[in-house]
KEGUMI-963040 format. One line per 3 residues: number of its first residue (from 0); their letters; for each residue y, x, z of C-alpha. Coordinates in Angstrom, 3 decimals. Example, Ala and Ser with C-alpha at 12.3 -4.5 7.8 and 13.67 -1.06 7.14 Angstrom:
2
0	as	-4.500:12.300:7.800; -1.060:13.670:7.140;
This chain:
262
0	mel	92.877:64.205:88.154; 92.588:62.219:91.423; 91.748:64.283:94.444;
3	akv	89.912:62.743:97.326; 87.688:65.497:98.545; 88.321:69.275:97.986;
6	gil	85.585:71.938:98.948; 86.715:75.211:100.073; 84.712:78.562:99.725;
9	lrd	85.877:81.522:101.739; 84.834:85.285:100.872; 84.380:86.052:104.503;
12	neq	85.921:85.119:107.868; 88.113:88.333:108.170; 91.025:87.514:105.804;
15	gyp	93.004:85.188:108.099; 92.774:82.051:106.086; 95.168:79.543:107.025;
18	lqe	92.650:76.632:107.144; 94.551:74.530:109.537; 97.538:74.458:107.561;
21	ite	95.522:73.645:104.343; 93.634:70.750:106.148; 96.857:69.457:107.396;
24	lfg	98.568:69.519:104.087; 95.670:67.813:102.238; 95.310:65.186:105.006;
27	rhg	98.942:64.253:104.511; 98.127:63.253:101.050; 94.785:61.580:101.932;
30	iel	92.675:64.470:100.693; 89.552:65.391:102.699; 88.852:69.170:103.006;
33	ael	85.062:70.390:103.120; 84.373:74.017:104.041; 81.398:75.190:101.826;
36	ewn	78.683:77.869:102.674; 77.390:80.416:100.167; 73.633:79.851:100.653;
39	kdp	73.589:76.016:101.184; 74.110:72.978:98.662; 77.545:71.697:98.750;
42	ptd	78.506:67.904:98.894; 77.949:66.178:95.681; 81.357:64.100:95.953;
45	ldl	83.553:66.998:95.419; 86.558:66.579:92.993; 87.698:70.145:93.041;
48	vma	86.790:73.453:94.645; 89.053:76.232:96.238; 87.687:79.643:96.159;
51	mgg	89.540:81.957:98.459; 88.453:85.528:97.604; 88.193:87.578:94.477;
54	dgt	86.434:87.073:91.109; 83.042:87.114:93.033; 84.178:84.367:95.105;
57	alk	85.361:82.242:92.081; 81.888:82.875:90.324; 80.040:81.967:93.225;
60	ald	81.986:78.732:93.272; 81.417:77.987:89.719; 77.647:78.575:90.612;
63	lcp	77.437:76.435:93.476; 79.410:73.508:91.943; 78.878:73.798:88.208;
66	lcp	80.253:70.490:87.335; 83.426:70.950:89.465; 86.781:72.548:88.506;
69	vla	87.429:75.515:90.654; 90.942:76.853:91.594; 90.643:80.284:92.713;
72	vny	93.231:82.104:95.251; 93.125:85.855:95.291; 92.254:87.585:98.607;
75	gtv	90.404:90.268:96.795; 91.594:93.192:94.584; 91.805:92.355:90.802;
78	gfl	91.316:88.712:90.793; 91.511:88.017:87.005; 89.916:84.551:87.407;
81	tag	92.427:83.597:90.103; 95.429:81.114:89.704; 97.589:83.205:92.161;
84	dra	97.529:85.626:95.113; 97.515:84.830:98.865; 101.314:85.174:98.909;
87	dle	101.675:82.354:96.530; 99.316:80.075:98.564; 102.053:77.592:99.696;
90	sil	103.280:77.034:96.277; 99.744:76.856:94.709; 98.797:74.152:97.249;
93	ahl	102.134:72.260:96.551; 101.362:72.115:92.795; 97.817:71.097:93.560;
96	vkg	98.389:68.008:95.641; 101.073:66.942:93.169; 98.560:67.155:90.126;
99	efl	100.709:69.769:88.679; 98.002:72.008:87.039; 95.662:72.446:84.016;
102	vse	92.011:72.804:83.636; 90.819:75.598:81.531; 87.352:74.863:79.828;
105	ria	85.490:77.769:78.709; 81.703:78.128:77.770; 79.237:79.496:80.298;
108	lec	75.733:81.054:79.433; 72.136:79.845:79.970; 69.918:82.824:80.768;
111	qyp	66.040:82.162:80.355; 63.830:84.896:81.723; 59.989:85.176:82.440;
114	tgc	60.207:83.261:85.601; 63.241:80.969:85.584; 66.550:80.120:84.284;
117	vra	70.081:80.821:85.475; 73.598:80.089:84.484; 76.147:82.674:83.759;
120	vne	80.068:82.344:83.448; 80.789:86.124:82.719; 77.663:87.854:81.279;
123	viv	73.992:88.565:81.227; 72.799:92.274:81.358; 69.665:93.875:80.804;
126	rty	69.767:97.476:82.039; 68.252:100.442:83.340; 69.661:103.311:85.584;
129	nrl	67.629:106.321:85.196; 66.249:106.815:81.653; 67.076:105.660:78.233;
132	mft	66.303:102.194:77.442; 65.316:100.641:74.217; 66.056:96.747:73.625;
135	dvs	65.125:94.806:70.741; 67.703:92.334:69.760; 67.346:89.056:67.779;
138	vdd	69.709:86.314:66.869; 68.153:83.064:66.273; 64.752:84.707:66.066;
141	iei	65.910:87.203:63.351; 65.572:90.717:64.426; 68.786:92.598:63.938;
144	rti	68.517:95.896:65.730; 67.218:98.086:68.485; 69.900:99.224:70.916;
147	rgd	69.230:102.601:72.696; 71.243:103.205:75.787; 71.576:102.040:79.340;
150	gvv	71.098:98.480:78.305; 72.602:95.440:76.567; 75.279:92.998:77.563;
153	vga	75.744:89.355:76.327; 79.002:87.926:77.682; 80.984:84.721:77.283;
156	ptg	84.694:85.170:76.608; 85.263:84.852:80.288; 83.367:87.969:80.852;
159	stg	85.255:89.887:78.258; 87.857:90.946:81.161; 84.736:91.586:83.303;
162	fll	81.803:94.125:82.776; 82.470:94.053:79.028; 85.765:95.942:79.536;
165	stg	83.662:98.986:80.434; 81.697:98.990:77.156; 84.869:98.922:74.972;
168	api	83.997:95.357:73.763; 87.249:93.334:72.535; 89.249:90.966:75.063;
171	vmp	88.675:87.422:73.915; 90.849:84.424:74.871; 88.720:82.180:77.202;
174	dvr	89.082:79.133:74.979; 87.252:80.838:72.079; 83.790:79.507:71.555;
177	clv	81.749:82.593:71.269; 79.292:85.176:72.424; 79.995:88.982:72.801;
180	ldg	77.045:91.080:72.248; 77.177:95.038:73.260; 75.276:97.996:74.168;
183	ine	75.883:99.933:77.480; 76.293:103.492:76.994; 74.624:103.355:73.649;
186	ynf	73.276:106.410:72.037; 74.907:105.782:68.894; 78.445:106.868:67.970;
189	tsr	78.682:104.087:65.225; 77.941:101.205:67.536; 80.197:98.166:67.842;
192	ali	80.489:95.097:69.800; 79.209:91.876:67.754; 80.984:88.627:68.048;
195	lpa	78.694:85.537:67.539; 79.229:81.892:67.243; 78.519:80.104:70.596;
198	ekr	75.653:78.109:69.126; 73.594:81.247:68.412; 70.713:82.239:70.784;
201	vrl	70.035:85.795:71.426; 66.795:87.381:72.474; 66.508:90.554:74.319;
204	rvs	63.126:92.195:74.542; 62.481:95.411:76.589; 60.808:97.433:73.982;
207	pet	57.367:99.254:74.795; 59.444:102.440:73.979; 61.255:102.163:77.373;
210	rde	59.669:104.537:79.807; 61.832:103.568:82.845; 59.974:101.267:85.336;
213	qvs	63.326:100.066:86.904; 64.805:97.613:84.165; 66.885:94.875:85.854;
216	lvv	68.185:91.581:84.669; 71.747:91.359:86.178; 73.661:88.016:85.811;
219	dgr	77.342:87.708:86.813; 76.819:90.908:88.971; 73.746:89.454:90.731;
222	eic	70.367:91.185:90.238; 67.983:88.479:89.360; 64.600:90.343:88.763;
225	gla	62.938:93.298:87.206; 61.693:93.233:83.638; 58.593:95.099:82.140;
228	pgq	58.241:96.251:78.660; 57.452:93.369:76.288; 59.229:90.774:78.327;
231	dvy	62.049:88.585:76.863; 65.420:87.287:77.977; 67.029:84.506:76.214;
234	vgq	70.779:83.927:76.271; 72.804:80.999:74.622; 75.343:78.511:75.533;
237	aeh	74.898:76.345:78.695; 75.108:72.605:78.526; 78.180:72.433:80.782;
240	mar	81.464:74.164:80.516; 82.870:76.488:83.229; 86.065:74.835:84.538;
243	liy	88.841:76.892:86.147; 92.276:75.510:87.219; 95.653:77.359:86.584;
246	ldt	99.206:76.456:87.186; 100.848:78.113:84.035; 99.851:77.469:80.428;
249	hyf	100.469:81.425:79.934; 98.101:82.340:82.609; 95.821:84.492:80.463;
252	fnn	98.579:86.821:79.214; 100.376:86.910:82.532; 96.975:88.092:84.129;
255	lse	96.508:90.701:81.229; 100.004:91.960:82.110; 99.625:91.771:85.870;
258	kls	95.849:92.811:86.374; 95.308:95.136:83.463; 98.728:96.829:83.091;
261	w	99.465:95.516:79.555;
């Protein structure tokens, strides 16, 4: 991959990012650095984006630049999507300018809701916070069951180390092409997560039995909108893959060991 212009997205302005050193290093290799803003459209000619923060910053970079590979450097807490920590920044940059890295391609999700459409890298959640929710679940227009609990999550393999961990769903390697469907605090001791082929399309319908007026659609940790009984959310594979950059072919198992204490 030839690097001519690299975008950089910062979590905030309080972490002491060495922007001058990064700019000078890239400049010595003929690479232009462009600082991105969270709420503005990025340049269209970026070859790569560096996300300096935690997983939230990495997800935002993937959202801002869905066609660009993203290299995430951990300035946060867990940082499961990151290629290394801030202490490794000098080494990471050296590998980057030399082209010594790999691109991990994994499926993203497309979520259609009553008033729009949004892309997700980790998961799509329909949930309530106060009372029992009933969600009618269909796969390719075939009704499979009604989930009673705090809600339902449909995740990509990338999301199996995110919110899905709290539901007890399995950890899935990111290069597996599948969807993971699970209930949230389901009122059923026999419930299990369901693994679906990536080509399937899931419909989540807020059942009229739901009495809570505060049903939310949450995508990659962002609350998108409220939902009313009878409204549908559709989740399937997005057109474009999410692309994350790593330096080590064993990055996934290393992260399981370092971040999740395996």
